[in-house]
Every structure is written in structure tokens, then in C-alpha cells.
A tleap script that builds the chain and sets N, CA, C and O, in Angstrom:
source leaprc.protein.ff14SB
mol = sequence {
  NMET ALA GLU GLU PHE ILE ALA ILE GLU VAL
  ALA TYR ALA LEU PRO LYS GLN GLN VAL ILE
  ILE ALA LEU THR LEU PRO LYS GLY ALA THR
  VAL GLU GLN ALA ILE SER ALA SER LYS LEU
  LEU ASP LEU TYR PRO ASP ILE ASN LYS THR
  GLU LEU ASN VAL GLY VAL PHE GLY SER ALA
  CYS LYS LEU ASN ASP LEU LEU LYS ALA GLY
  ASP ARG VAL GLU ILE TYR ARG PRO LEU HIE
  HIE ASP PRO LYS GLU ALA ARG ARG GLN ARG
  ALA LEU LYS CASN
}
set mol.1.N position { 26.477 32.361 14.246 }
set mol.1.CA position { 25.239 32.313 14.078 }
set mol.1.C position { 24.994 30.601 14.505 }
set mol.1.O position { 25.694 29.631 14.212 }
set mol.2.N position { 23.813 30.670 15.251 }
set mol.2.CA position { 23.653 29.267 15.978 }
set mol.2.C position { 22.694 28.120 14.876 }
set mol.2.O position { 21.694 28.458 14.242 }
set mol.3.N position { 23.140 27.133 14.878 }
set mol.3.CA position { 22.568 26.296 13.714 }
set mol.3.C position { 21.235 25.871 13.837 }
set mol.3.O position { 20.921 25.440 14.947 }
set mol.4.N position { 20.315 25.891 12.895 }
set mol.4.CA position { 19.124 25.739 12.913 }
set mol.4.C position { 18.467 24.217 13.021 }
set mol.4.O position { 18.991 23.347 12.326 }
set mol.5.N position { 17.634 23.954 13.645 }
set mol.5.CA position { 17.154 22.525 14.002 }
set mol.5.C position { 15.630 22.544 13.442 }
set mol.5.O position { 14.827 23.477 13.458 }
set mol.6.N position { 15.462 21.068 12.884 }
set mol.6.CA position { 14.057 20.862 12.623 }
set mol.6.C position { 13.453 19.630 13.141 }
set mol.6.O position { 14.125 18.604 13.034 }
set mol.7.N position { 12.321 19.565 13.674 }
set mol.7.CA position { 11.764 18.302 14.098 }
set mol.7.C position { 10.983 17.628 13.463 }
set mol.7.O position { 9.943 18.079 12.982 }
set mol.8.N position { 11.380 16.396 13.362 }
set mol.8.CA position { 10.767 15.196 12.392 }
set mol.8.C position { 10.582 14.033 13.256 }
set mol.8.O position { 10.865 14.042 14.454 }
set mol.9.N position { 10.024 12.871 12.523 }
set mol.9.CA position { 9.311 11.523 13.029 }
set mol.9.C position { 9.840 10.649 11.770 }
set mol.9.O position { 9.891 10.850 10.556 }
set mol.10.N position { 10.162 9.722 12.519 }
set mol.10.CA position { 10.732 8.438 11.885 }
set mol.10.C position { 9.516 7.260 12.184 }
set mol.10.O position { 9.024 7.077 13.297 }
set mol.11.N position { 9.239 6.697 11.261 }
set mol.11.CA position { 7.890 5.598 11.582 }
set mol.11.C position { 8.274 4.318 11.068 }
set mol.11.O position { 8.633 4.337 9.890 }
set mol.12.N position { 8.290 3.233 11.638 }
set mol.12.CA position { 8.110 2.061 11.089 }
set mol.12.C position { 6.910 1.194 11.551 }
set mol.12.O position { 6.706 1.276 12.762 }
set mol.13.N position { 6.067 0.380 10.865 }
set mol.13.CA position { 4.766 -0.107 11.194 }
set mol.13.C position { 5.089 -1.734 11.307 }
set mol.13.O position { 5.843 -2.306 10.520 }
set mol.14.N position { 4.627 -2.177 12.049 }
set mol.14.CA position { 4.761 -3.831 12.145 }
set mol.14.C position { 3.112 -4.151 12.284 }
set mol.14.O position { 2.138 -3.452 12.564 }
set mol.15.N position { 3.313 -5.610 11.935 }
set mol.15.CA position { 1.578 -6.038 11.735 }
set mol.15.C position { 0.734 -5.489 12.937 }
set mol.15.O position { -0.394 -4.999 12.892 }
set mol.16.N position { 1.494 -5.675 13.951 }
set mol.16.CA position { 0.306 -5.384 15.487 }
set mol.16.C position { 0.897 -4.130 16.194 }
set mol.16.O position { 0.464 -3.837 17.308 }
set mol.17.N position { 1.876 -3.365 15.599 }
set mol.17.CA position { 2.629 -2.475 16.576 }
set mol.17.C position { 3.248 -1.190 15.744 }
set mol.17.O position { 4.253 -1.607 15.166 }
set mol.18.N position { 3.115 -0.289 15.558 }
set mol.18.CA position { 3.684 0.976 14.889 }
set mol.18.C position { 4.697 1.761 16.184 }
set mol.18.O position { 4.464 1.992 17.371 }
set mol.19.N position { 5.879 2.017 15.313 }
set mol.19.CA position { 6.788 2.874 16.354 }
set mol.19.C position { 7.259 3.952 15.305 }
set mol.19.O position { 7.563 3.858 14.116 }
set mol.20.N position { 7.198 5.160 16.309 }
set mol.20.CA position { 7.084 6.557 15.830 }
set mol.20.C position { 8.404 7.197 16.696 }
set mol.20.O position { 8.187 7.510 17.867 }
set mol.21.N position { 9.615 7.373 16.198 }
set mol.21.CA position { 10.616 8.146 16.829 }
set mol.21.C position { 10.850 9.568 16.759 }
set mol.21.O position { 11.532 9.928 15.800 }
set mol.22.N position { 10.420 10.512 17.600 }
set mol.22.CA position { 10.582 12.034 17.450 }
set mol.22.C position { 11.997 12.447 17.575 }
set mol.22.O position { 12.706 12.120 18.527 }
set mol.23.N position { 12.441 13.291 16.425 }
set mol.23.CA position { 14.097 13.272 16.331 }
set mol.23.C position { 13.854 15.053 16.088 }
set mol.23.O position { 12.880 15.577 15.547 }
set mol.24.N position { 15.151 15.792 16.715 }
set mol.24.CA position { 15.462 17.062 16.469 }
set mol.24.C position { 16.603 16.884 15.543 }
set mol.24.O position { 17.384 16.033 15.969 }
set mol.25.N position { 16.986 17.462 14.307 }
set mol.25.CA position { 18.140 17.165 13.659 }
set mol.25.C position { 18.716 18.716 12.975 }
set mol.25.O position { 17.935 19.667 12.978 }
set mol.26.N position { 19.558 18.810 12.632 }
set mol.26.CA position { 19.978 20.071 12.111 }
set mol.26.C position { 19.275 20.196 10.456 }
set mol.26.O position { 19.289 19.342 9.569 }
set mol.27.N position { 18.858 21.168 10.444 }
set mol.27.CA position { 18.474 21.792 9.364 }
set mol.27.C position { 19.314 21.317 8.147 }
set mol.27.O position { 20.515 21.584 8.163 }
set mol.28.N position { 18.685 20.497 6.873 }
set mol.28.CA position { 19.250 20.090 5.866 }
set mol.28.C position { 19.707 18.681 6.094 }
set mol.28.O position { 20.586 18.173 5.397 }
set mol.29.N position { 19.164 18.112 6.982 }
set mol.29.CA position { 19.183 16.567 7.208 }
set mol.29.C position { 18.653 15.894 6.272 }
set mol.29.O position { 17.713 16.269 5.571 }
set mol.30.N position { 19.371 14.599 6.191 }
set mol.30.CA position { 18.992 13.783 4.722 }
set mol.30.C position { 17.693 12.680 5.437 }
set mol.30.O position { 17.515 12.557 6.649 }
set mol.31.N position { 16.897 11.969 4.368 }
set mol.31.CA position { 16.169 10.868 4.959 }
set mol.31.C position { 17.060 9.929 5.628 }
set mol.31.O position { 16.897 9.643 6.814 }
set mol.32.N position { 17.940 9.467 4.960 }
set mol.32.CA position { 19.185 8.557 5.536 }
set mol.32.C position { 19.698 9.083 7.234 }
set mol.32.O position { 19.605 8.376 8.238 }
set mol.33.N position { 20.120 10.186 7.190 }
set mol.33.CA position { 20.648 10.894 8.524 }
set mol.33.C position { 19.604 10.423 9.434 }
set mol.33.O position { 19.863 9.849 10.492 }
set mol.34.N position { 18.092 10.739 8.896 }
set mol.34.CA position { 17.264 10.732 10.082 }
set mol.34.C position { 16.882 9.101 10.451 }
set mol.34.O position { 16.454 8.864 11.580 }
set mol.35.N position { 16.990 8.382 9.815 }
set mol.35.CA position { 16.619 6.666 9.815 }
set mol.35.C position { 17.971 6.511 10.762 }
set mol.35.O position { 17.802 6.096 11.908 }
set mol.36.N position { 19.225 6.813 10.336 }
set mol.36.CA position { 20.299 6.349 11.185 }
set mol.36.C position { 20.290 6.629 12.740 }
set mol.36.O position { 20.598 5.893 13.678 }
set mol.37.N position { 19.704 8.312 12.698 }
set mol.37.CA position { 19.563 8.651 14.060 }
set mol.37.C position { 18.781 8.186 14.923 }
set mol.37.O position { 19.029 8.156 16.128 }
set mol.38.N position { 17.389 7.631 14.197 }
set mol.38.CA position { 16.331 7.017 14.843 }
set mol.38.C position { 16.729 5.794 15.551 }
set mol.38.O position { 16.169 5.508 16.609 }
set mol.39.N position { 17.872 4.870 14.936 }
set mol.39.CA position { 18.340 3.727 15.633 }
set mol.39.C position { 17.063 2.412 15.477 }
set mol.39.O position { 16.977 1.440 16.227 }
set mol.40.N position { 16.214 2.699 14.375 }
set mol.40.CA position { 15.454 1.697 14.180 }
set mol.40.C position { 15.960 0.611 13.382 }
set mol.40.O position { 15.471 -0.515 13.467 }
set mol.41.N position { 16.972 0.908 12.565 }
set mol.41.CA position { 17.561 -0.318 11.925 }
set mol.41.C position { 18.363 -1.221 12.769 }
set mol.41.O position { 18.767 -2.330 12.418 }
set mol.42.N position { 18.577 -0.613 14.001 }
set mol.42.CA position { 19.646 -1.211 15.161 }
set mol.42.C position { 18.481 -2.325 16.184 }
set mol.42.O position { 18.803 -3.409 16.670 }
set mol.43.N position { 17.225 -1.709 16.282 }
set mol.43.CA position { 16.005 -2.181 17.171 }
set mol.43.C position { 15.302 -3.012 16.200 }
set mol.43.O position { 14.370 -3.516 16.826 }
set mol.44.N position { 15.276 -3.363 15.141 }
set mol.44.CA position { 14.785 -3.880 14.400 }
set mol.44.C position { 15.521 -4.790 12.950 }
set mol.44.O position { 15.304 -4.376 11.812 }
set mol.45.N position { 16.284 -5.895 13.173 }
set mol.45.CA position { 17.469 -6.192 12.554 }
set mol.45.C position { 16.662 -6.987 11.086 }
set mol.45.O position { 17.300 -7.356 10.099 }
set mol.46.N position { 15.302 -7.110 11.229 }
set mol.46.CA position { 14.749 -7.891 9.942 }
set mol.46.C position { 14.611 -6.918 8.897 }
set mol.46.O position { 14.176 -7.231 7.788 }
set mol.47.N position { 15.040 -5.493 9.265 }
set mol.47.CA position { 14.410 -4.582 8.034 }
set mol.47.C position { 15.823 -4.685 7.270 }
set mol.47.O position { 16.919 -4.829 7.812 }
set mol.48.N position { 15.571 -4.585 5.967 }
set mol.48.CA position { 16.469 -4.609 4.935 }
set mol.48.C position { 17.430 -3.778 4.638 }
set mol.48.O position { 17.444 -3.233 3.534 }
set mol.49.N position { 18.480 -3.523 5.658 }
set mol.49.CA position { 19.345 -2.134 5.172 }
set mol.49.C position { 19.770 -1.753 3.579 }
set mol.49.O position { 19.903 -0.590 3.200 }
set mol.50.N position { 19.939 -2.798 2.814 }
set mol.50.CA position { 20.459 -2.657 1.343 }
set mol.50.C position { 19.351 -2.186 0.380 }
set mol.50.O position { 19.473 -1.560 -0.673 }
set mol.51.N position { 18.307 -2.611 0.956 }
set mol.51.CA position { 17.148 -2.293 -0.062 }
set mol.51.C position { 15.890 -1.652 0.786 }
set mol.51.O position { 14.801 -2.219 0.878 }
set mol.52.N position { 16.223 -0.309 1.428 }
set mol.52.CA position { 15.238 0.242 2.117 }
set mol.52.C position { 14.313 0.965 1.182 }
set mol.52.O position { 14.760 1.722 0.321 }
set mol.53.N position { 12.981 0.735 1.344 }
set mol.53.CA position { 11.801 1.338 0.831 }
set mol.53.C position { 11.530 2.306 1.489 }
set mol.53.O position { 11.008 1.992 2.559 }
set mol.54.N position { 11.718 3.991 1.245 }
set mol.54.CA position { 11.092 4.697 2.301 }
set mol.54.C position { 10.302 5.759 1.784 }
set mol.54.O position { 10.343 5.926 0.565 }
set mol.55.N position { 9.444 6.665 2.618 }
set mol.55.CA position { 8.593 7.828 1.973 }
set mol.55.C position { 8.451 8.503 3.233 }
set mol.55.O position { 8.671 8.081 4.368 }
set mol.56.N position { 7.968 9.838 2.762 }
set mol.56.CA position { 7.689 10.733 3.888 }
set mol.56.C position { 6.109 11.131 3.476 }
set mol.56.O position { 5.825 11.719 2.433 }
set mol.57.N position { 5.254 10.755 4.361 }
set mol.57.CA position { 4.042 11.034 4.392 }
set mol.57.C position { 3.520 10.330 3.353 }
set mol.57.O position { 2.625 10.820 2.665 }
set mol.58.N position { 4.063 8.989 3.100 }
set mol.58.CA position { 3.284 8.147 1.989 }
set mol.58.C position { 3.625 8.264 0.442 }
set mol.58.O position { 3.223 7.536 -0.466 }
set mol.59.N position { 4.513 9.424 0.368 }
set mol.59.CA position { 5.017 9.408 -1.103 }
set mol.59.C position { 6.593 8.765 -0.886 }
set mol.59.O position { 7.290 9.002 0.101 }
set mol.60.N position { 6.926 8.035 -1.853 }
set mol.60.CA position { 8.035 7.276 -2.164 }
set mol.60.C position { 9.261 8.588 -2.155 }
set mol.60.O position { 8.920 9.681 -2.607 }
set mol.61.N position { 10.209 8.459 -1.797 }
set mol.61.CA position { 11.489 9.345 -1.610 }
set mol.61.C position { 12.660 8.648 -1.529 }
set mol.61.O position { 12.590 7.513 -1.057 }
set mol.62.N position { 13.822 9.108 -1.914 }
set mol.62.CA position { 15.154 8.668 -1.874 }
set mol.62.C position { 16.258 9.153 -0.533 }
set mol.62.O position { 16.438 10.311 -0.154 }
set mol.63.N position { 16.710 8.283 -0.143 }
set mol.63.CA position { 17.834 8.433 0.942 }
set mol.63.C position { 18.492 9.723 1.193 }
set mol.63.O position { 18.536 10.308 2.275 }
set mol.64.N position { 18.921 10.043 0.247 }
set mol.64.CA position { 19.512 11.302 0.067 }
set mol.64.C position { 18.505 12.593 -0.057 }
set mol.64.O position { 19.182 13.621 -0.068 }
set mol.65.N position { 17.321 12.819 -0.140 }
set mol.65.CA position { 16.280 13.521 -0.170 }
set mol.65.C position { 16.248 14.514 1.166 }
set mol.65.O position { 16.258 13.936 2.252 }
set mol.66.N position { 16.212 15.920 1.161 }
set mol.66.CA position { 16.488 16.608 2.218 }
set mol.66.C position { 15.002 16.704 2.987 }
set mol.66.O position { 13.945 16.804 2.364 }
set mol.67.N position { 15.088 16.663 4.264 }
set mol.67.CA position { 13.862 17.007 5.080 }
set mol.67.C position { 13.622 18.299 5.610 }
set mol.67.O position { 14.458 19.089 6.050 }
set mol.68.N position { 12.121 18.464 5.505 }
set mol.68.CA position { 11.444 19.553 6.165 }
set mol.68.C position { 11.090 19.625 7.440 }
set mol.68.O position { 11.082 18.532 8.007 }
set mol.69.N position { 10.723 20.758 8.231 }
set mol.69.CA position { 10.250 20.379 9.325 }
set mol.69.C position { 8.627 19.690 9.514 }
set mol.69.O position { 7.592 19.870 8.871 }
set mol.70.N position { 8.845 19.112 10.318 }
set mol.70.CA position { 7.592 18.396 10.574 }
set mol.70.C position { 7.122 17.068 9.703 }
set mol.70.O position { 6.139 16.377 9.969 }
set mol.71.N position { 8.018 16.868 8.631 }
set mol.71.CA position { 8.368 15.335 8.150 }
set mol.71.C position { 7.956 14.350 8.664 }
set mol.71.O position { 8.335 14.327 9.835 }
set mol.72.N position { 7.259 13.346 8.361 }
set mol.72.CA position { 7.563 11.988 8.957 }
set mol.72.C position { 8.128 10.903 7.878 }
set mol.72.O position { 7.474 10.523 6.907 }
set mol.73.N position { 9.241 10.533 8.151 }
set mol.73.CA position { 9.736 9.457 7.150 }
set mol.73.C position { 9.253 8.275 7.580 }
set mol.73.O position { 9.036 8.067 8.774 }
set mol.74.N position { 9.070 7.512 6.770 }
set mol.74.CA position { 8.538 6.138 6.816 }
set mol.74.C position { 9.301 4.794 6.428 }
set mol.74.O position { 9.805 4.764 5.305 }
set mol.75.N position { 9.385 4.092 6.946 }
set mol.75.CA position { 10.216 3.003 6.473 }
set mol.75.C position { 9.139 1.934 6.143 }
set mol.75.O position { 8.172 1.735 6.879 }
set mol.76.N position { 9.385 1.218 4.914 }
set mol.76.CA position { 8.199 0.272 4.422 }
set mol.76.C position { 8.591 -1.051 4.731 }
set mol.76.O position { 9.798 -1.250 4.873 }
set mol.77.N position { 7.888 -1.892 4.849 }
set mol.77.CA position { 8.206 -3.317 4.781 }
set mol.77.C position { 7.967 -3.870 3.579 }
set mol.77.O position { 7.224 -3.307 2.776 }
set mol.78.N position { 8.541 -4.987 3.321 }
set mol.78.CA position { 8.214 -5.752 1.758 }
set mol.78.C position { 7.164 -6.228 1.794 }
set mol.78.O position { 6.850 -6.555 2.938 }
set mol.79.N position { 6.258 -6.483 0.870 }
set mol.79.CA position { 4.630 -6.845 0.539 }
set mol.79.C position { 5.218 -8.350 0.312 }
set mol.79.O position { 6.231 -8.595 -0.342 }
set mol.80.N position { 4.494 -9.200 0.895 }
set mol.80.CA position { 4.533 -10.398 0.863 }
set mol.80.C position { 3.385 -11.082 -0.318 }
set mol.80.O position { 3.536 -12.202 -0.804 }
set mol.81.N position { 2.656 -10.495 -0.528 }
set mol.81.CA position { 1.914 -10.781 -1.394 }
set mol.81.C position { 1.314 -9.603 -2.642 }
set mol.81.O position { 0.897 -8.538 -2.187 }
set mol.82.N position { 1.283 -9.755 -3.861 }
set mol.82.CA position { 0.987 -8.412 -4.659 }
set mol.82.C position { -0.490 -8.235 -4.388 }
set mol.82.O position { -1.222 -9.224 -4.416 }
set mol.83.N position { -0.942 -7.102 -4.143 }
set mol.83.CA position { -2.327 -6.594 -3.674 }
set mol.83.C position { -3.288 -7.031 -5.033 }
set mol.83.O position { -4.382 -7.569 -4.862 }
set mol.84.N position { -2.807 -6.767 -6.246 }
set mol.84.CA position { -3.278 -7.032 -7.210 }
set mol.84.C position { -4.106 -8.421 -7.317 }
set mol.84.O position { -5.307 -8.687 -7.352 }
set mol.85.N position { -3.044 -9.103 -7.349 }
set mol.85.CA position { -3.186 -10.585 -7.495 }
set mol.85.C position { -4.208 -11.083 -6.233 }
set mol.85.O position { -5.165 -11.813 -6.492 }
set mol.86.N position { -3.948 -10.661 -4.935 }
set mol.86.CA position { -4.728 -11.294 -3.999 }
set mol.86.C position { -6.415 -10.935 -4.664 }
set mol.86.O position { -7.290 -11.788 -4.812 }
set mol.87.N position { -6.531 -9.593 -4.959 }
set mol.87.CA position { -7.977 -9.370 -5.350 }
set mol.87.C position { -8.610 -10.184 -6.152 }
set mol.87.O position { -9.724 -10.700 -6.063 }
set mol.88.N position { -7.535 -10.267 -7.188 }
set mol.88.CA position { -7.955 -10.946 -8.467 }
set mol.88.C position { -8.323 -12.841 -7.881 }
set mol.88.O position { -9.265 -13.476 -8.356 }
set mol.89.N position { -7.684 -13.229 -7.175 }
set mol.89.CA position { -7.893 -14.782 -6.519 }
set mol.89.C position { -9.067 -14.421 -5.464 }
set mol.89.O position { -9.739 -15.383 -5.093 }
set mol.90.N position { -9.302 -13.504 -5.085 }
set mol.90.CA position { -10.587 -13.327 -4.228 }
set mol.90.C position { -11.720 -13.226 -5.152 }
set mol.90.O position { -12.772 -13.798 -4.868 }
set mol.91.N position { -11.608 -12.610 -6.135 }
set mol.91.CA position { -12.974 -12.687 -7.197 }
set mol.91.C position { -13.222 -13.857 -7.747 }
set mol.91.O position { -14.415 -14.154 -7.823 }
set mol.92.N position { -12.332 -14.729 -8.216 }
set mol.92.CA position { -12.476 -16.315 -8.722 }
set mol.92.C position { -12.955 -16.889 -7.733 }
set mol.92.O position { -13.729 -17.766 -8.119 }
set mol.93.N position { -12.872 -16.826 -6.392 }
set mol.93.CA position { -13.756 -17.531 -5.424 }
set mol.93.C position { -15.042 -17.302 -5.189 }
set mol.93.O position { -15.768 -18.099 -4.595 }
set mol.94.N position { -15.463 -16.022 -5.710 }
set mol.94.CA position { -16.542 -15.774 -5.364 }
set mol.94.C position { -17.557 -15.899 -6.576 }
set mol.94.O position { -18.755 -15.673 -6.405 }
savepdb mol mol.pdb
quit
């Protein structure tokens, strides 16, 4: 029996650029396997490999979660400022 494959994407966004890598992986592939196959960790050494924050279509997930055909894995950058605190500071200025 032939192995089944799924088409997925892995995305990483920088302030002025978004990188999306399209992949075909064996059915049953995990988020971690998709990230590894994308080679984004090699292309962008600033990504903290030990504290990866990832999601699928904007919903946080774990590295060992299984992917479905059409999923888009997103690698998130850490926030430099707390959005709630930034809003609070802007409100105080007005």
C-alpha cells in the first residue's frame, strides 16, 4: 500500500517580511516534523529553538500535535511589549 501524503505550509513572519514554505509530508506528521522539514530554524537563527511558540491557523498548539492536509503551521516571535500595557500607556497620554 502506498504511503499517503498531506500538503501543509509553515509560516514565519518578520516585521517587514513573511516567509511561507509549502511542504508535502507523510500523513501523521507532527508540527515539529513540519518545522524541521521547512528548514526555517536554519534560515533564521534568531528563532529560539528551546522555547518555540507555535500554532496552526492562529490557535496555539504543541510540537507533537498531528497535522491535517491544508494546515498552516505558524512560528511566533516573542512579544517585546505587553499589548495590554502598551494600550494602558497610550490611554494615559491622552
